[in-house]
N, CA, C and O atoms as a GROMACS GRO file, in nm:
protein
  520
    1MET      N    1  15.142  12.350  -4.210
    1MET     CA    2  15.117  12.258  -4.102
    1MET      C    3  14.971  12.216  -4.108
    1MET      O    4  14.883  12.299  -4.129
    2THR      N    5  14.946  12.086  -4.092
    2THR     CA    6  14.812  12.033  -4.100
    2THR      C    7  14.762  11.996  -3.960
    2THR      O    8  14.833  11.927  -3.887
    3SER      N    9  14.646  12.040  -3.924
    3SER     CA   10  14.586  12.003  -3.796
    3SER      C   11  14.526  11.865  -3.807
    3SER      O   12  14.468  11.831  -3.910
    4LEU      N   13  14.539  11.783  -3.703
    4LEU     CA   14  14.482  11.650  -3.706
    4LEU      C   15  14.332  11.652  -3.687
    4LEU      O   16  14.266  11.550  -3.709
    5ARG      N   17  14.277  11.764  -3.646
    5ARG     CA   18  14.133  11.773  -3.629
    5ARG      C   19  14.064  11.803  -3.762
    5ARG      O   20  13.941  11.796  -3.772
    6ALA      N   21  14.141  11.836  -3.862
    6ALA     CA   22  14.087  11.863  -3.995
    6ALA      C   23  14.057  11.731  -4.065
    6ALA      O   24  14.111  11.626  -4.028
    7THR      N   25  13.971  11.737  -4.165
    7THR     CA   26  13.944  11.620  -4.246
    7THR      C   27  14.040  11.622  -4.364
    7THR      O   28  14.050  11.721  -4.436
    8TYR      N   29  14.111  11.512  -4.383
    8TYR     CA   30  14.205  11.504  -4.494
    8TYR      C   31  14.233  11.359  -4.526
    8TYR      O   32  14.189  11.269  -4.454
    9ASP      N   33  14.305  11.337  -4.632
    9ASP     CA   34  14.340  11.203  -4.677
    9ASP      C   35  14.452  11.149  -4.589
    9ASP      O   36  14.568  11.188  -4.604
   10ALA      N   37  14.417  11.060  -4.496
   10ALA     CA   38  14.516  11.007  -4.401
   10ALA      C   39  14.626  10.931  -4.473
   10ALA      O   40  14.742  10.938  -4.432
   11GLY      N   41  14.592  10.858  -4.578
   11GLY     CA   42  14.694  10.785  -4.653
   11GLY      C   43  14.798  10.879  -4.711
   11GLY      O   44  14.917  10.849  -4.709
   12LEU      N   45  14.754  10.991  -4.762
   12LEU     CA   46  14.844  11.088  -4.823
   12LEU      C   47  14.926  11.164  -4.718
   12LEU      O   48  15.044  11.188  -4.738
   13HIS      N   49  14.863  11.200  -4.608
   13HIS     CA   50  14.929  11.285  -4.508
   13HIS      C   51  14.999  11.211  -4.395
   13HIS      O   52  15.074  11.272  -4.319
   14LEU      N   53  14.976  11.079  -4.383
   14LEU     CA   54  15.037  11.006  -4.271
   14LEU      C   55  15.124  10.889  -4.314
   14LEU      O   56  15.236  10.874  -4.265
   15LEU      N   57  15.075  10.806  -4.405
   15LEU     CA   58  15.149  10.686  -4.442
   15LEU      C   59  15.288  10.718  -4.497
   15LEU      O   60  15.306  10.811  -4.575
   16ASP      N   61  15.384  10.638  -4.455
   16ASP     CA   62  15.524  10.647  -4.499
   16ASP      C   63  15.595  10.773  -4.452
   16ASP      O   64  15.706  10.801  -4.497
   17ARG      N   65  15.535  10.849  -4.362
   17ARG     CA   66  15.601  10.968  -4.307
   17ARG      C   67  15.686  10.928  -4.188
   17ARG      O   68  15.657  10.830  -4.119
   18GLN      N   69  15.790  11.006  -4.164
   18GLN     CA   70  15.876  10.988  -4.047
   18GLN      C   71  15.800  11.040  -3.926
   18GLN      O   72  15.737  11.146  -3.932
   19ILE      N   73  15.805  10.966  -3.816
   19ILE     CA   74  15.750  11.011  -3.689
   19ILE      C   75  15.866  11.069  -3.609
   19ILE      O   76  15.971  11.006  -3.598
   20VAL      N   77  15.848  11.188  -3.553
   20VAL     CA   78  15.953  11.251  -3.474
   20VAL      C   79  15.897  11.291  -3.337
   20VAL      O   80  15.779  11.324  -3.323
   21ASP      N   81  15.985  11.288  -3.238
   21ASP     CA   82  15.944  11.322  -3.102
   21ASP      C   83  15.962  11.472  -3.078
   21ASP      O   84  16.002  11.543  -3.170
   22PRO      N   85  15.934  11.522  -2.957
   22PRO     CA   86  15.944  11.667  -2.931
   22PRO      C   87  16.084  11.725  -2.953
   22PRO      O   88  16.099  11.845  -2.975
   23ASP      N   89  16.188  11.639  -2.947
   23ASP     CA   90  16.324  11.684  -2.970
   23ASP      C   91  16.365  11.668  -3.117
   23ASP      O   92  16.482  11.682  -3.151
   24ASP      N   93  16.267  11.640  -3.203
   24ASP     CA   94  16.289  11.611  -3.345
   24ASP      C   95  16.376  11.488  -3.367
   24ASP      O   96  16.440  11.475  -3.471
   25ALA      N   97  16.380  11.399  -3.269
   25ALA     CA   98  16.452  11.272  -3.285
   25ALA      C   99  16.361  11.176  -3.361
   25ALA      O  100  16.241  11.169  -3.333
   26PRO      N  101  16.416  11.101  -3.457
   26PRO     CA  102  16.333  11.006  -3.531
   26PRO      C  103  16.284  10.893  -3.441
   26PRO      O  104  16.358  10.842  -3.357
   27VAL      N  105  16.159  10.856  -3.460
   27VAL     CA  106  16.097  10.748  -3.382
   27VAL      C  107  16.082  10.625  -3.469
   27VAL      O  108  16.131  10.517  -3.434
   28ALA      N  109  16.015  10.640  -3.581
   28ALA     CA  110  15.987  10.530  -3.674
   28ALA      C  111  15.917  10.592  -3.795
   28ALA      O  112  15.900  10.714  -3.802
   29ASN      N  113  15.877  10.508  -3.889
   29ASN     CA  114  15.793  10.553  -4.000
   29ASN      C  115  15.651  10.504  -3.977
   29ASN      O  116  15.630  10.403  -3.910
   30VAL      N  117  15.556  10.576  -4.031
   30VAL     CA  118  15.417  10.531  -4.026
   30VAL      C  119  15.401  10.427  -4.135
   30VAL      O  120  15.399  10.460  -4.254
   31ASP      N  121  15.389  10.300  -4.095
   31ASP     CA  122  15.379  10.190  -4.191
   31ASP      C  123  15.234  10.151  -4.220
   31ASP      O  124  15.206  10.095  -4.326
   32ASP      N  125  15.145  10.180  -4.129
   32ASP     CA  126  15.002  10.153  -4.150
   32ASP      C  127  14.924  10.232  -4.047
   32ASP      O  128  14.982  10.294  -3.957
   33LEU      N  129  14.794  10.231  -4.061
   33LEU     CA  130  14.706  10.305  -3.970
   33LEU      C  131  14.603  10.212  -3.909
   33LEU      O  132  14.556  10.118  -3.973
   34GLU      N  133  14.568  10.239  -3.785
   34GLU     CA  134  14.457  10.170  -3.721
   34GLU      C  135  14.340  10.268  -3.725
   34GLU      O  136  14.353  10.382  -3.682
   35LEU      N  137  14.226  10.222  -3.775
   35LEU     CA  138  14.109  10.308  -3.789
   35LEU      C  139  13.997  10.262  -3.697
   35LEU      O  140  13.988  10.143  -3.665
   36ARG      N  141  13.914  10.354  -3.655
   36ARG     CA  142  13.794  10.320  -3.581
   36ARG      C  143  13.678  10.396  -3.643
   36ARG      O  144  13.696  10.503  -3.703
   37GLU      N  145  13.559  10.341  -3.629
   37GLU     CA  146  13.441  10.408  -3.683
   37GLU      C  147  13.384  10.501  -3.576
   37GLU      O  148  13.361  10.460  -3.462
   38ARG      N  149  13.361  10.625  -3.614
   38ARG     CA  150  13.304  10.723  -3.523
   38ARG      C  151  13.153  10.708  -3.519
   38ARG      O  152  13.095  10.635  -3.599
   39ALA      N  153  13.089  10.776  -3.427
   39ALA     CA  154  12.943  10.769  -3.412
   39ALA      C  155  12.871  10.815  -3.538
   39ALA      O  156  12.761  10.767  -3.568
   40ASP      N  157  12.932  10.908  -3.612
   40ASP     CA  158  12.868  10.959  -3.735
   40ASP      C  159  12.894  10.869  -3.856
   40ASP      O  160  12.855  10.902  -3.968
   41GLY      N  161  12.961  10.753  -3.833
   41GLY     CA  162  12.986  10.659  -3.941
   41GLY      C  163  13.115  10.683  -4.018
   41GLY      O  164  13.154  10.599  -4.099
   42ARG      N  165  13.182  10.795  -3.993
   42ARG     CA  166  13.308  10.823  -4.061
   42ARG      C  167  13.422  10.754  -3.988
   42ARG      O  168  13.413  10.724  -3.869
   43LEU      N  169  13.529  10.729  -4.060
   43LEU     CA  170  13.646  10.665  -4.001
   43LEU      C  171  13.741  10.770  -3.945
   43LEU      O  172  13.755  10.879  -3.999
   44ALA      N  173  13.806  10.734  -3.834
   44ALA     CA  174  13.906  10.820  -3.772
   44ALA      C  175  14.029  10.736  -3.742
   44ALA      O  176  14.018  10.617  -3.712
   45VAL      N  177  14.145  10.797  -3.750
   45VAL     CA  178  14.270  10.728  -3.717
   45VAL      C  179  14.278  10.716  -3.565
   45VAL      O  180  14.269  10.816  -3.494
   46SER      N  181  14.294  10.594  -3.515
   46SER     CA  182  14.307  10.573  -3.371
   46SER      C  183  14.452  10.548  -3.330
   46SER      O  184  14.490  10.573  -3.216
   47ALA      N  185  14.535  10.498  -3.425
   47ALA     CA  186  14.676  10.473  -3.393
   47ALA      C  187  14.759  10.467  -3.520
   47ALA      O  188  14.710  10.436  -3.628
   48LEU      N  189  14.887  10.498  -3.504
   48LEU     CA  190  14.986  10.482  -3.609
   48LEU      C  191  15.057  10.350  -3.583
   48LEU      O  192  15.098  10.324  -3.470
   49LEU      N  193  15.072  10.268  -3.685
   49LEU     CA  194  15.137  10.138  -3.671
   49LEU      C  195  15.273  10.142  -3.740
   49LEU      O  196  15.288  10.201  -3.847
   50THR      N  197  15.371  10.079  -3.677
   50THR     CA  198  15.508  10.086  -3.728
   50THR      C  199  15.571   9.947  -3.735
   50THR      O  200  15.529   9.854  -3.666
   51GLY      N  201  15.672   9.936  -3.818
   51GLY     CA  202  15.752   9.815  -3.826
   51GLY      C  203  15.708   9.717  -3.932
   51GLY      O  204  15.603   9.735  -3.994
   52PRO      N  205  15.787   9.613  -3.954
   52PRO     CA  206  15.758   9.514  -4.058
   52PRO      C  207  15.624   9.443  -4.039
   52PRO      O  208  15.561   9.401  -4.136
   53GLY      N  209  15.580   9.430  -3.913
   53GLY     CA  210  15.450   9.366  -3.887
   53GLY      C  211  15.334   9.448  -3.938
   53GLY      O  212  15.226   9.393  -3.961
   54ALA      N  213  15.353   9.577  -3.955
   54ALA     CA  214  15.249   9.664  -4.010
   54ALA      C  215  15.269   9.685  -4.160
   54ALA      O  216  15.172   9.692  -4.235
   55LEU      N  217  15.395   9.696  -4.202
   55LEU     CA  218  15.424   9.723  -4.343
   55LEU      C  219  15.400   9.601  -4.432
   55LEU      O  220  15.353   9.616  -4.544
   56GLY      N  221  15.431   9.482  -4.383
   56GLY     CA  222  15.415   9.360  -4.462
   56GLY      C  223  15.275   9.340  -4.517
   56GLY      O  224  15.259   9.322  -4.638
   57PRO      N  225  15.171   9.342  -4.432
   57PRO     CA  226  15.036   9.325  -4.484
   57PRO      C  227  14.994   9.436  -4.581
   57PRO      O  228  14.919   9.413  -4.676
   58ARG      N  229  15.044   9.556  -4.558
   58ARG     CA  230  15.012   9.667  -4.648
   58ARG      C  231  15.082   9.649  -4.783
   58ARG      O  232  15.027   9.686  -4.886
   59THR      N  233  15.203   9.593  -4.781
   59THR     CA  234  15.278   9.568  -4.904
   59THR      C  235  15.209   9.459  -4.986
   59THR      O  236  15.195   9.471  -5.108
   60GLY      N  237  15.167   9.354  -4.917
   60GLY     CA  238  15.096   9.244  -4.984
   60GLY      C  239  15.188   9.155  -5.065
   60GLY      O  240  15.309   9.178  -5.072
   61GLY      N  241  15.129   9.053  -5.126
   61GLY     CA  242  15.203   8.961  -5.212
   61GLY      C  243  15.307   8.881  -5.136
   61GLY      O  244  15.306   8.877  -5.013
   62ARG      N  245  15.396   8.818  -5.211
   62ARG     CA  246  15.502   8.737  -5.150
   62ARG      C  247  15.596   8.820  -5.064
   62ARG      O  248  15.636   8.779  -4.955
   63LEU      N  249  15.632   8.937  -5.115
   63LEU     CA  250  15.725   9.022  -5.041
   63LEU      C  251  15.667   9.056  -4.904
   63LEU      O  252  15.737   9.046  -4.803
   64GLY      N  253  15.542   9.096  -4.900
   64GLY     CA  254  15.478   9.130  -4.773
   64GLY      C  255  15.469   9.009  -4.680
   64GLY      O  256  15.493   9.022  -4.560
   65SER      N  257  15.435   8.893  -4.735
   65SER     CA  258  15.426   8.770  -4.654
   65SER      C  259  15.563   8.733  -4.598
   65SER      O  260  15.574   8.696  -4.481
   66TRP      N  261  15.668   8.742  -4.679
   66TRP     CA  262  15.803   8.711  -4.634
   66TRP      C  263  15.846   8.808  -4.525
   66TRP      O  264  15.907   8.769  -4.425
   67MET      N  265  15.815   8.936  -4.546
   67MET     CA  266  15.853   9.039  -4.449
   67MET      C  267  15.793   9.006  -4.311
   67MET      O  268  15.863   9.011  -4.210
   68VAL      N  269  15.665   8.972  -4.309
   68VAL     CA  270  15.598   8.940  -4.182
   68VAL      C  271  15.652   8.811  -4.124
   68VAL      O  272  15.674   8.802  -4.003
   69ALA      N  273  15.674   8.709  -4.208
   69ALA     CA  274  15.724   8.581  -4.159
   69ALA      C  275  15.862   8.595  -4.094
   69ALA      O  276  15.886   8.540  -3.987
   70ILE      N  277  15.950   8.668  -4.159
   70ILE     CA  278  16.084   8.689  -4.104
   70ILE      C  279  16.075   8.769  -3.975
   70ILE      O  280  16.141   8.736  -3.876
   71TRP      N  281  15.995   8.875  -3.975
   71TRP     CA  282  15.977   8.958  -3.855
   71TRP      C  283  15.925   8.874  -3.739
   71TRP      O  284  15.975   8.887  -3.627
   72ARG      N  285  15.826   8.788  -3.765
   72ARG     CA  286  15.770   8.703  -3.658
   72ARG      C  287  15.876   8.608  -3.603
   72ARG      O  288  15.882   8.585  -3.482
   73ARG      N  289  15.959   8.552  -3.691
   73ARG     CA  290  16.062   8.458  -3.645
   73ARG      C  291  16.169   8.527  -3.560
   73ARG      O  292  16.229   8.465  -3.473
   74LEU      N  293  16.191   8.654  -3.586
   74LEU     CA  294  16.295   8.726  -3.514
   74LEU      C  295  16.244   8.788  -3.384
   74LEU      O  296  16.323   8.844  -3.308
   75ARG      N  297  16.117   8.780  -3.359
   75ARG     CA  298  16.058   8.838  -3.237
   75ARG      C  299  16.052   8.733  -3.127
   75ARG      O  300  16.022   8.617  -3.155
   76PRO      N  301  16.079   8.769  -3.003
   76PRO     CA  302  16.074   8.672  -2.894
   76PRO      C  303  15.931   8.639  -2.848
   76PRO      O  304  15.910   8.533  -2.790
   77ASP      N  305  15.834   8.726  -2.874
   77ASP     CA  306  15.697   8.703  -2.827
   77ASP      C  307  15.628   8.596  -2.912
   77ASP      O  308  15.661   8.577  -3.028
   78ALA      N  309  15.532   8.528  -2.851
   78ALA     CA  310  15.457   8.424  -2.922
   78ALA      C  311  15.366   8.486  -3.029
   78ALA      O  312  15.351   8.428  -3.137
   79ASP      N  313  15.307   8.600  -3.000
   79ASP     CA  314  15.217   8.666  -3.094
   79ASP      C  315  15.257   8.813  -3.106
   79ASP      O  316  15.191   8.900  -3.048
   80PRO      N  317  15.364   8.843  -3.181
   80PRO     CA  318  15.413   8.981  -3.189
   80PRO      C  319  15.312   9.073  -3.258
   80PRO      O  320  15.241   9.031  -3.349
   81GLN      N  321  15.309   9.196  -3.214
   81GLN     CA  322  15.222   9.298  -3.271
   81GLN      C  323  15.308   9.412  -3.323
   81GLN      O  324  15.416   9.438  -3.270
   82PRO      N  325  15.260   9.482  -3.427
   82PRO     CA  326  15.335   9.598  -3.476
   82PRO      C  327  15.347   9.704  -3.368
   82PRO      O  328  15.269   9.708  -3.273
   83GLY      N  329  15.447   9.792  -3.383
   83GLY     CA  330  15.457   9.906  -3.294
   83GLY      C  331  15.331   9.990  -3.309
   83GLY      O  332  15.279  10.004  -3.419
   84ARG      N  333  15.282  10.046  -3.199
   84ARG     CA  334  15.155  10.120  -3.201
   84ARG      C  335  15.171  10.250  -3.122
   84ARG      O  336  15.214  10.250  -3.007
   85ILE      N  337  15.137  10.360  -3.188
   85ILE     CA  338  15.140  10.492  -3.124
   85ILE      C  339  14.999  10.548  -3.130
   85ILE      O  340  14.943  10.567  -3.238
   86GLU      N  341  14.942  10.576  -3.014
   86GLU     CA  342  14.806  10.631  -3.007
   86GLU      C  343  14.798  10.763  -3.084
   86GLU      O  344  14.887  10.847  -3.075
   87ALA      N  345  14.691  10.780  -3.158
   87ALA     CA  346  14.672  10.903  -3.237
   87ALA      C  347  14.665  11.026  -3.148
   87ALA      O  348  14.699  11.136  -3.191
   88ARG      N  349  14.620  11.010  -3.024
   88ARG     CA  350  14.611  11.124  -2.932
   88ARG      C  351  14.747  11.186  -2.902
   88ARG      O  352  14.755  11.300  -2.856
   89LEU      N  353  14.856  11.111  -2.927
   89LEU     CA  354  14.991  11.162  -2.903
   89LEU      C  355  15.042  11.249  -3.017
   89LEU      O  356  15.143  11.318  -3.003
   90VAL      N  357  14.972  11.247  -3.131
   90VAL     CA  358  15.015  11.327  -3.246
   90VAL      C  359  14.980  11.473  -3.220
   90VAL      O  360  14.865  11.507  -3.192
   91THR      N  361  15.081  11.559  -3.230
   91THR     CA  362  15.059  11.702  -3.207
   91THR      C  363  15.031  11.778  -3.336
   91THR      O  364  14.945  11.865  -3.339
   92HIS      N  365  15.103  11.744  -3.442
   92HIS     CA  366  15.078  11.806  -3.572
   92HIS      C  367  15.153  11.729  -3.680
   92HIS      O  368  15.237  11.644  -3.651
   93THR      N  369  15.120  11.762  -3.804
   93THR     CA  370  15.189  11.700  -3.917
   93THR      C  371  15.239  11.809  -4.010
   93THR      O  372  15.175  11.914  -4.025
   94ASP      N  373  15.350  11.785  -4.071
   94ASP     CA  374  15.402  11.866  -4.181
   94ASP      C  375  15.472  11.765  -4.271
   94ASP      O  376  15.406  11.672  -4.317
   95SER      N  377  15.599  11.779  -4.298
   95SER     CA  378  15.666  11.676  -4.375
   95SER      C  379  15.691  11.552  -4.289
   95SER      O  380  15.729  11.447  -4.341
   96ALA      N  381  15.668  11.563  -4.160
   96ALA     CA  382  15.679  11.452  -4.065
   96ALA      C  383  15.555  11.451  -3.977
   96ALA      O  384  15.475  11.545  -3.979
   97VAL      N  385  15.541  11.346  -3.900
   97VAL     CA  386  15.433  11.335  -3.802
   97VAL      C  387  15.498  11.358  -3.666
   97VAL      O  388  15.585  11.281  -3.625
   98HIS      N  389  15.456  11.462  -3.596
   98HIS     CA  390  15.515  11.499  -3.468
   98HIS      C  391  15.430  11.443  -3.354
   98HIS      O  392  15.308  11.456  -3.354
   99VAL      N  393  15.497  11.382  -3.257
   99VAL     CA  394  15.427  11.326  -3.141
   99VAL      C  395  15.477  11.392  -3.013
   99VAL      O  396  15.587  11.447  -3.009
  100SER      N  397  15.395  11.387  -2.909
  100SER     CA  398  15.428  11.454  -2.783
  100SER      C  399  15.516  11.370  -2.691
  100SER      O  400  15.574  11.424  -2.596
  101ALA      N  401  15.528  11.241  -2.717
  101ALA     CA  402  15.610  11.153  -2.632
  101ALA      C  403  15.751  11.138  -2.690
  101ALA      O  404  15.771  11.150  -2.810
  102ARG      N  405  15.846  11.111  -2.602
  102ARG     CA  406  15.984  11.090  -2.644
  102ARG      C  407  15.999  10.953  -2.709
  102ARG      O  408  15.926  10.860  -2.675
  103ALA      N  409  16.092  10.941  -2.801
  103ALA     CA  410  16.116  10.816  -2.874
  103ALA      C  411  16.140  10.700  -2.778
  103ALA      O  412  16.086  10.591  -2.796
  104ARG      N  413  16.222  10.723  -2.675
  104ARG     CA  414  16.255  10.614  -2.581
  104ARG      C  415  16.133  10.566  -2.502
  104ARG      O  416  16.130  10.451  -2.459
  105ASP      N  417  16.035  10.652  -2.483
  105ASP     CA  418  15.915  10.616  -2.407
  105ASP      C  419  15.811  10.543  -2.491
  105ASP      O  420  15.726  10.473  -2.437
  106LEU      N  421  15.817  10.558  -2.622
  106LEU     CA  422  15.717  10.497  -2.710
  106LEU      C  423  15.743  10.347  -2.730
  106LEU      O  424  15.648  10.271  -2.750
  107ARG      N  425  15.867  10.306  -2.724
  107ARG     CA  426  15.904  10.164  -2.734
  107ARG      C  427  15.848  10.095  -2.859
  107ARG      O  428  15.791   9.986  -2.851
  108VAL      N  429  15.863  10.160  -2.974
  108VAL     CA  430  15.816  10.100  -3.100
  108VAL      C  431  15.930  10.061  -3.192
  108VAL      O  432  15.907  10.020  -3.306
  109ASP      N  433  16.053  10.072  -3.144
  109ASP     CA  434  16.168  10.045  -3.229
  109ASP      C  435  16.243   9.917  -3.192
  109ASP      O  436  16.362   9.907  -3.219
  110GLY      N  437  16.175   9.821  -3.132
  110GLY     CA  438  16.241   9.698  -3.089
  110GLY      C  439  16.309   9.624  -3.202
  110GLY      O  440  16.423   9.578  -3.186
  111PHE      N  441  16.244   9.610  -3.315
  111PHE     CA  442  16.304   9.540  -3.428
  111PHE      C  443  16.424   9.617  -3.480
  111PHE      O  444  16.527   9.557  -3.513
  112GLU      N  445  16.412   9.748  -3.488
  112GLU     CA  446  16.524   9.829  -3.536
  112GLU      C  447  16.644   9.817  -3.442
  112GLU      O  448  16.758   9.807  -3.487
  113GLN      N  449  16.619   9.817  -3.311
  113GLN     CA  450  16.728   9.802  -3.216
  113GLN      C  451  16.794   9.665  -3.231
  113GLN      O  452  16.917   9.654  -3.230
  114TRP      N  453  16.713   9.561  -3.245
  114TRP     CA  454  16.767   9.427  -3.263
  114TRP      C  455  16.850   9.420  -3.391
  114TRP      O  456  16.963   9.370  -3.390
  115ALA      N  457  16.795   9.470  -3.502
  115ALA     CA  458  16.866   9.465  -3.631
  115ALA      C  459  16.997   9.544  -3.624
  115ALA      O  460  17.099   9.501  -3.678
  116ARG      N  461  16.993   9.658  -3.557
  116ARG     CA  462  17.114   9.740  -3.545
  116ARG      C  463  17.220   9.665  -3.463
  116ARG      O  464  17.337   9.660  -3.502
  117ALA      N  465  17.180   9.607  -3.351
  117ALA     CA  466  17.275   9.540  -3.262
  117ALA      C  467  17.330   9.410  -3.320
  117ALA      O  468  17.448   9.380  -3.303
  118THR      N  469  17.246   9.333  -3.387
  118THR     CA  470  17.290   9.200  -3.431
  118THR      C  471  17.337   9.195  -3.576
  118THR      O  472  17.405   9.100  -3.615
  119VAL      N  473  17.301   9.293  -3.656
  119VAL     CA  474  17.340   9.288  -3.798
  119VAL      C  475  17.421   9.412  -3.838
  119VAL      O  476  17.538   9.401  -3.874
  120ILE      N  477  17.360   9.527  -3.832
  120ILE     CA  478  17.420   9.649  -3.888
  120ILE      C  479  17.549   9.688  -3.818
  120ILE      O  480  17.648   9.719  -3.884
  121ASP      N  481  17.550   9.687  -3.683
  121ASP     CA  482  17.671   9.728  -3.610
  121ASP      C  483  17.788   9.635  -3.634
  121ASP      O  484  17.902   9.672  -3.606
  122LYS      N  485  17.764   9.516  -3.683
  122LYS     CA  486  17.871   9.421  -3.709
  122LYS      C  487  17.933   9.438  -3.848
  122LYS      O  488  18.035   9.375  -3.879
  123ILE      N  489  17.872   9.521  -3.931
  123ILE     CA  490  17.925   9.546  -4.064
  123ILE      C  491  18.042   9.644  -4.051
  123ILE      O  492  18.027   9.751  -3.991
  124PRO      N  493  18.157   9.609  -4.105
  124PRO     CA  494  18.272   9.700  -4.096
  124PRO      C  495  18.238   9.837  -4.155
  124PRO      O  496  18.183   9.849  -4.265
  125GLY      N  497  18.271   9.940  -4.078
  125GLY     CA  498  18.245  10.077  -4.123
  125GLY      C  499  18.106  10.127  -4.092
  125GLY      O  500  18.071  10.238  -4.133
  126ALA      N  501  18.026  10.049  -4.020
  126ALA     CA  502  17.889  10.089  -3.989
  126ALA      C  503  17.876  10.160  -3.855
  126ALA      O  504  17.766  10.170  -3.801
  127GLY      N  505  17.985  10.208  -3.802
  127GLY     CA  506  17.976  10.280  -3.676
  127GLY      C  507  18.058  10.212  -3.569
  127GLY      O  508  18.180  10.231  -3.563
  128ARG      N  509  17.994  10.132  -3.484
  128ARG     CA  510  18.062  10.069  -3.372
  128ARG      C  511  18.125   9.934  -3.407
  128ARG      O  512  18.178   9.867  -3.318
  129ALA      N  513  18.120   9.892  -3.532
  129ALA     CA  514  18.177   9.763  -3.571
  129ALA      C  515  18.329   9.767  -3.553
  129ALA      O  516  18.392   9.871  -3.572
  130GLU      N  517  18.386   9.653  -3.517
  130GLU     CA  518  18.532   9.646  -3.496
  130GLU      C  519  18.602   9.611  -3.623
  130GLU      O  520  18.724   9.600  -3.625
   0.00000   0.00000   0.00000
């Protein structure tokens, strides 16, 4: 188990990891990180970013641009932002990133809920599809 107060490679220990809530329910994946500069000049993680709006710019190239463009078109807001989980909510990391808030309270899975309801659930054999 890695303490978040320790110094370590955030890209290695956080990016692309599953975020889980106190009940070990999946929340999202860490698609990017928000960093802030500390008083001593070192960088610290201030938030975990999730969803295509965070992953697209990190992916880069045409694929990343398409990912963000499609995500923006499917969002109802005029200026959609990636899902954001404050770093203070992270309790510990191991093979996953554990947070103290419940998945339903974090509200970072809007795109996943939309995709599930409008696309995936309509595929025969995907669960609730008729």
